[in-house]
Structures are given as structure tokens and as C-alpha cells.
PASE-658756 format. One record per residue (C-alpha): residue in one letter; x, y, z. Coordinates in steps of 0.2 Angstrom, whole numbers. Last residue first. Example, Ala and Ser with C-alpha at 12.3 -4.5 7.8 and 13.67 -1.06 7.14 Angstrom:
residues 2
  rest      x      y      z
     s     68     -5     36
     a     62    -22     39
***
This chain:
residues 508
  rest      x      y      z
     x    118    161     30
     x    117    174     44
     x    130    172     58
     x    120    168     74
     x    135    168     85
     x    151    176     79
     x    154    187     94
     x    152    205    101
     x    134    203     95
     x    131    215     81
     x    148    222     78
     x    156    204     80
     x    142    198     68
     x    148    209     55
     x    167    205     58
     x    163    186     57
     x    153    188     41
     x    167    198     33
     x    180    185     38
     x    171    170     33
     x    165    177     16
     x    181    184     10
     x    175    196     -3
     x    187    210      4
     x    173    221      9
     x    179    236     19
     x    169    235     36
     x    160    249     46
     x    153    248     63
     x    139    249     75
     x    126    261     66
     x    111    264     78
     x     93    259     76
     x     94    243     87
     x    108    236     76
     x    116    243     60
     x    132    237     52
     x    139    247     37
     x    147    237     23
     x    159    243      9
     x    160    238     -9
     x    144    228     -8
     x    139    214    -21
     x    146    197    -17
     x    148    199      2
     x    130    207      4
     x    123    193     -7
     x    132    180      3
     x    125    188     20
     x    107    189     14
     x     99    201     26
     x    100    214     13
     x    100    233     12
     x    110    240     -3
     x    113    259     -4
     x    118    262    -22
     x    127    277    -30
     x    124    277    -49
     x    140    281    -59
     x    140    269    -74
     x    150    256    -64
     x    137    258    -50
     x    123    254    -63
     x    133    239    -70
     x    136    232    -53
     x    117    233    -48
     x    113    226    -65
     x    124    211    -62
     x    117    208    -44
     x     99    209    -51
     x    104    196    -65
     x    112    184    -53
     x     96    185    -42
     x     86    182    -58
     x     96    166    -62
     x     94    159    -44
     x     76    163    -42
     x     67    177    -34
     x     58    177    -17
     x     69    190     -9
     x     81    197    -22
     x     80    216    -19
     x     80    216      0
     x     79    235      1
     x     88    244    -14
     x     91    262    -12
     x     96    270    -28
     x    105    287    -30
     x    107    296    -46
     x     91    289    -53
     x     89    283    -71
     x     71    277    -68
     x     73    261    -78
     x     82    252    -64
     x     68    259    -52
     x     54    251    -62
     x     64    235    -65
     x     66    231    -47
     x     47    231    -44
     x     44    222    -60
     x     56    208    -55
     x     48    207    -38
     x     31    204    -47
     x     40    191    -57
     x     44    182    -41
     x     27    183    -34
     x     19    175    -50
     x     10    187    -62
     x     -8    190    -61
     x     -7    205    -49
     x      4    214    -62
     x    -11    215    -74
     x     -5    210    -92
     x     -3    224   -104
     x     16    221   -105
     x     12    205   -113
     x     11    186   -110
     x     22    189    -94
     x     38    181    -88
     x     50    195    -83
     x     67    189    -90
     x     77    202    -80
     x     86    208    -95
     x     69    208   -105
     x     61    219    -91
     x     76    231    -92
     x     75    232   -111
     x     56    235   -110
     x     57    250    -98
     x     62    264   -110
     x     55    259   -126
     x     39    254   -117
     x     37    271   -109
     x     39    280   -126
     x     27    268   -134
     x     14    271   -120
     x     15    289   -124
     x     19    304   -113
     x     11    321   -114
     x     14    336   -103
     x     13    348   -117
     x     32    351   -116
     x     34    332   -118
     x     34    319   -104
     x     49    307   -103
     x     56    312    -86
     x     40    314    -77
     x     33    297    -84
     x     49    288    -79
     x     45    281    -62
     x     28    275    -66
     x     35    265    -81
     x     37    248    -73
     x     20    249    -65
     x     11    255    -80
     x     19    243    -92
     x     16    228    -80
     x     -2    233    -80
     x    -12    240    -65
     x    -22    231    -52
     x     -7    225    -43
     x      0    243    -40
     x     17    239    -35
     x     31    243    -23
     x     22    248     -7
     x     11    234      0
     x     14    220    -13
     x     32    224    -16
     x     36    225      3
     x     56    225      2
     x     54    242     -7
     x     66    247    -21
     x     69    266    -18
     x     74    279    -30
     x     84    296    -27
     x     86    308    -41
     x     85    324    -30
     x     71    334    -35
     x     60    321    -45
     x     64    306    -35
     x     66    311    -17
     x     53    325    -19
     x     40    312    -25
     x     45    301    -10
     x     40    315      1
     x     47    330     12
     x     65    329      6
     x     74    345     10
     x     92    343      4
     x    108    351     10
     x    119    354     -5
     x    136    345     -8
     x    130    332    -20
     x    116    327     -8
     x    117    332     10
     x    105    325     23
     x    106    335     39
     x    103    331     58
     x     86    331     68
     x     69    324     68
     x     69    315     51
     x     51    310     47
     x     47    294     38
     x     42    293     19
     x     54    307     15
     x     66    296      4
     x     80    296     18
     x     68    293     32
     x     61    278     22
     x     79    271     20
     x     82    273     39
     x     65    263     43
     x     71    249     31
     x     88    248     41
     x     81    249     59
     x     87    233     67
     x     70    224     65
     x     77    210     54
     x     95    208     57
     x    108    221     51
     x    118    225     35
     x    118    241     26
     x    129    239     11
     x    137    253      1
     x    138    250    -18
     x    149    265    -24
     x    147    274    -40
     x    148    291    -32
     x    152    289    -13
     x    139    286      0
     x    143    294     17
     x    136    289     34
     x    132    297     50
     x    117    291     61
     x    116    301     77
     x    101    292     84
     x     88    282     75
     x     71    280     85
     x     57    279     72
     x     54    298     72
     x     71    300     66
     x     89    306     71
     x    102    311     58
     x    119    316     64
     x    125    320     46
     x    120    309     31
     x    130    313     16
     x    124    306     -1
     x    134    308    -17
     x    151    311    -10
     x    164    313    -24
     x    175    299    -28
     x    193    298    -20
     x    189    283     -7
     x    179    274    -21
     x    191    259    -21
     x    184    243    -30
     x    187    225    -25
     x    186    213    -39
     x    171    203    -43
     x    170    184    -44
     x    153    181    -51
     x    145    164    -47
     x    138    155    -63
     x    126    141    -57
     x    127    126    -68
     x    114    123    -83
     x     96    118    -86
     x     89    131    -75
     x     80    121    -61
     x     88    103    -64
     x    105    111    -66
     x    103    121    -50
     x     98    105    -41
     x    114     96    -47
     x    124    111    -43
     x    118    111    -25
     x    122     93    -22
     x    110     78    -24
     x    115     62    -15
     x    101     62     -3
     x     87     74    -10
     x     77     59    -15
     x     67     62    -30
     x     48     66    -31
     x     48     70    -49
     x     62     79    -59
     x     62     92    -73
     x     43     91    -72
     x     34    103    -83
     x     27    121    -81
     x     43    129    -89
     x     54    120    -77
     x     47    111    -61
     x     58    102    -49
     x     51     90    -36
     x     62     86    -21
     x     63     74     -7
     x     68     73     11
     x     69     92     15
     x     77    101     30
     x     95    105     27
     x     96    103      8
     x     81    115      6
     x     88    127     18
     x    105    127      8
     x     94    129     -8
     x     87    146     -3
     x     75    148    -17
     x     61    141     -7
     x     45    131     -8
     x     42    118      6
     x     28    105      4
     x     24     97     21
     x     16     81     27
     x     11     81     46
     x     14     64     54
     x     19     69     72
     x     37     67     67
     x     35     79     53
     x     27     92     65
     x     41     90     76
     x     54     93     62
     x     43    108     56
     x     44    116     74
     x     63    114     74
     x     64    122     57
     x     54    137     63
     x     66    140     77
     x     81    138     66
     x     72    151     54
     x     69    163     68
     x     87    162     73
     x     93    165     56
     x     82    180     54
     x     65    178     45
     x     58    188     30
     x     60    175     16
     x     59    160     29
     x     41    154     23
     x     45    155      5
     x     28    146      1
     x     25    133     14
     x     11    121     10
     x      5    110     25
     x     -4     94     23
     x    -12     86     38
     x    -18    103     44
     x    -24    106     62
     x    -31    124     58
     x    -19    131     71
     x     -4    127     60
     x    -10    139     46
     x    -13    153     58
     x      3    150     67
     x     13    151     50
     x      4    168     46
     x      9    174     64
     x     27    169     60
     x     26    179     44
     x     19    194     53
     x     33    193     66
     x     47    194     52
     x     38    209     44
     x     38    219     60
     x     23    220     71
     x     12    235     74
     x      1    231     59
     x     -4    215     68
     x    -13    223     83
     x     -7    216     99
     x    -20    206    108
     x    -10    190    108
     x      5    198    116
     x     22    199    106
     x     38    189    106
     x     34    176     94
     x     43    160    100
     x     34    149     88
     x     27    137    101
     x     24    151    114
     x     15    162    101
     x      5    146     97
     x      0    143    115
     x     -4    161    117
     x    -17    161    104
     x    -28    149    115
     x    -27    161    130
     x    -30    176    119
     x    -46    168    112
     x    -51    162    129
     x    -50    180    136
     x    -59    186    120
     x    -74    176    121
     x    -82    182    105
     x   -101    185    106
     x   -112    173     97
     x   -123    179     82
     x   -111    172     69
     x   -109    155     77
     x    -96    146     88
     x    -85    161     89
     x    -69    167     81
     x    -68    152     70
     x    -60    156     53
     x    -51    171     59
     x    -42    161     73
     x    -24    166     70
     x    -29    183     64
     x    -40    187     79
     x    -26    181     90
     x    -13    193     82
     x    -25    207     83
     x    -35    214     69
     x    -31    231     60
     x    -18    223     49
     x    -29    209     42
     x    -17    195     37
     x    -13    187     21
     x      6    189     19
     x     13    186      2
     x     24    171      1
     x      9    161      6
     x      7    149     21
     x     -5    135     17
     x    -16    122     25
     x    -24    106     17
     x    -33     96     30
     x    -48     91     19
     x    -59    104     27
     x    -45    117     23
     x    -46    112      5
     x    -64    114      4
     x    -63    131     13
     x    -50    136      0
     x    -63    133    -13
     x    -69    120    -26
     x    -57    107    -20
     x    -54     92    -31
     x    -47     77    -22
     x    -51     59    -27
     x    -47     47    -13
     x    -31     38    -12
     x    -26     46      5
     x    -28     63     -4
     x    -30     62    -23
     x    -27     73    -38
     x    -32     72    -56
     x    -26     77    -74
     x    -33     92    -84
     x    -40    109    -83
     x    -36    111    -64
     x    -47    122    -54
     x    -38    137    -46
     x    -39    144    -28
     x    -44    127    -21
     x    -28    124    -10
     x    -20    111    -21
     x    -24    121    -37
     x    -16    137    -29
     x     -1    126    -24
     x      1    120    -42
     x      0    138    -48
     x     13    144    -35
     x     25    131    -42
     x     22    134    -60
     x     39    138    -67
     x     35    157    -67
     x     49    161    -55
     x     62    147    -57
     x     59    130    -50
     x     58    120    -33
     x     45    110    -23
     x     54    103     -8
     x     45     89      1
     x     45     88     20
     x     39     71     26
     x     27     63     38
     x     16     55     25
     x     23     55      7
     x     19     68     -6
     x     18     64    -24
     x     19     75    -39
     x     16     74    -58
     x     14     89    -69
     x      5     86    -86
     x      9    104    -92
     x      6    118    -79
     x      6    136    -83
     x      2    135   -102
     x      0    154   -104
     x     -9    165   -117
     x    -25    166   -106
     x    -22    154    -92
     x    -20    135    -94
     x    -18    122    -80
     x    -13    104    -82
     x    -11     90    -68
     x     -4     74    -76
     x     -6     65    -59
     x     -5     74    -43
     x     -4     64    -27
     x     -6     67     -8
     x     -5     56      7
     x      7     44     -1
     x     11     29      9
     x      7     17     -5
     x      0      0      0
***
């Protein structure tokens, strides 16, 4: 008798202009953690949406415990024991943590009052399990990105799922939070829960998963194969058809270059104190810190989205008065690639062309204030092609793209903007290996052409690969500076020393 709790046999899904899944096979064993891998647009998210009742399949079949499984809605899937944690957060910001965790069952009936003391008590069990340092009654929009992600996971686990689908669950987590999560997943596995783990972090896949299914262009590149015996390059070849190409960039010295951005004694409404930094022309300056260290909040203060309470921001030698994101872009040539593409980076109900072109309208418009779609397309299409954005057309709604392709559009709009200073915040979260390499190359090319770049990333290998110089931030203060010599072990050790006074919890 098969020990497969779930099978997909010849699953096919067609969208207008796109064959998203082409006779895909997949089988999930009881009490296992199964990696589902592939490039952005390979079909991973589509398969998950079919398993969770968001989409109906157009061909093939699925089973749970050998019985036909064809959910018509997410509630159908939940009732069959299928839970999901999406790459994009699906929480109600104004609701409490407890209300979000138990959203489907706040009370026994719609007319019955909610027993909040019991609700908070029940939620506390999940907060303890996931080591979420917050009270159950805390409003979700008061949490940082990492805690929101953990609440999403608690919400899925609380539904008593037998099959748990995890789409990039560690994208916003620190190393410590990731290790905590992996410990929980191991316990769930021992208790018989079956999990599908989608991630672009191949080291994590190799650490925690038993088997792997790889999709390429909507088809199986491999089906339910044991991970044992496969190294990183074997997996990469299955995903992209060739070995990974890792750039070996030389050190660059920008000491004699003009100062593009000079932050002098800046304090912010978020709690930064006496922040001093200088970004040179053509330099990639890394800003490293654990999630919650204040990096994103500093970036938002520099572009006028958060308030600077004291100190000066000097651009090209002149003091700047930046009151809005529009000021930052149009007056001072500063762009910002947000880590939160869904909430801040994109307008999902607008087309790819409109999103990618939004930063270039002002520059392209004629004396009459007119700008044509053709002008915008000529400006942004080369960047979209370079990033290999998978879309049937530039008129496609951005919300219909895969998460990774949305991230590419978010990056593309700023690369096309021709800004003098570009702040990039976690630019490769949720994108595949090939795209990550393209983004790194584009950052390097932009800086070679004179653009000054402030790179915020929690990905230590990315920081060591791309940055010329690295500043370390912790608890909203700058702790130290490191000249990047591309020696991963040495740089990561120095960074963690600035944060902890030791090398513990070095990010991977």
C-alpha cells in the first residue's frame, strides 16, 4: 500500500496565453518535508493554488489518501486538511494577532459574542510554540515583517492541517527565527504532518527536506526524487538547465570619488540616533543588520516617507529638504526598491507597463505634458527583458504574475528610472537563482555607470558578493564599518562581532 498522502497525476492548467502547468506529476509521502523548486514562473505557485482550491485544474487528477481530491474553494481544501502559508502575507492589519490566527472560527456562530479571554489564551499557545515575542491582543500592523510571517505560520498550523504548504516561509526571517521554525517543522513531521516547502534558498532545502520535485517551464524536470546524493549544482541544473555561474568581482576603491549622499547626525521619528554615513559616487554601500534593526526605517527617512527629527541630509554637496517620495525622485534623483512589493512597490491592479513605467513618466513627458505608451515601453522593455519577466504581454495585470515576477517588475521600475542614488531593500527576496544573478549584475553595471547604491539585505552571501563597503546597524544605531574584501568567513565574522560581540547567529 502506498504511503502517499497526496498525489497529482498529469495536472494541467491553462491561463490566457500561458500553459502554466503541463501534465505535472507530484507525490507527497506521509510525515515528510518535500521541496517544490523551480524558477519564477515555473508553475510552483499555480500548483499550490490548485491544491488549495484557488484554481481548478484543466486536466489530470489529484488524490488525498487515495481518494479523489478536487477542492472548489479554499474552505474545501481546509476541510480536507490542506493548509497554506503564502509568500505574500494574508493578514488583516487592524485585527489582533489572536483574531488573525483564529479568523475562521472566532465564535461558535455568527450571532455569538467572541470570548476574548479564551481567544487570547488559545493564541498564546501558538505564540509560545513559535517564540513570537508579542502579546495575543497586539494589533498585527504593529509587528515587523518577520513577526507577521510567524503569525501567518501560526494561523496555518492552528487549523490542524495534515498537509501544510509553505511558500517561501523564511524569506523575512532571521537565522534564529528560521532555526526555530525548522525545529517546529521537524516536530510536525514526526507527528505525521506532510509538508511542501517552496524556497529559493537551496541550503535550507538541503538541510530540512527529504525529497524534491523540480518544475521547469510548467513541466517536471524531476519528480519526487530523494534529495540524498544531490548537491547544490545538481539541483541548479535541474532548475535552470545549466550550472550556477557565481561572479568573482574585484574590490573597488571609491575613497577619492565625490560624496553623493552625506547623512550627518540624523535622528528619526522611528528612534535612530546620530546616524552618520557617506555614500560615494558609483559605490555600492551595504547596510547589514538583522530584521528589526532599523535599516528599512532609515531608508524611508532618507526618501521622505518617515520623518527626520534632527541632523542633515546632504546630496551632491547641498543640504536637501525631502518631504515626500516624489521629492526624493524628482528633485534629488533618489529611488527606492521596497522590500514590501505588494504593499508599497506595485499597484497590482495596473499593468506591467504602467508599474514599470511609473518612475519615468516625469522624465519622458513632452512640453505639453504628454507621454505615450510607446515612449514608456521603449524605456522599460530592455530592463524587463534583461530580468526575464515572464508575462504574456506588457498589458498583463501585475497581480496576475507570479510573486517572483512581481519582484522583478518592482526592481525594473527603479532600474529604468535613471536615478542618481538608488536604495535597494532586500532586492532578491523570493526570486530565483538566475534572476538573483541578473539583479546583482545590474546593480554592478549601474554603479559602474556612476549610480550610487545603498544595498539593504539580510542575505549575507549577497552582501559579500555585491557591496564595496558594509555598514552594520543594530537597534537603530550604526555599530561599525567593514571594507569588503570578498572573504565570506572574515566579513561575516566581523559583521556579527559588531552586532553581538561574537560570531554567533551568523546569517547564512
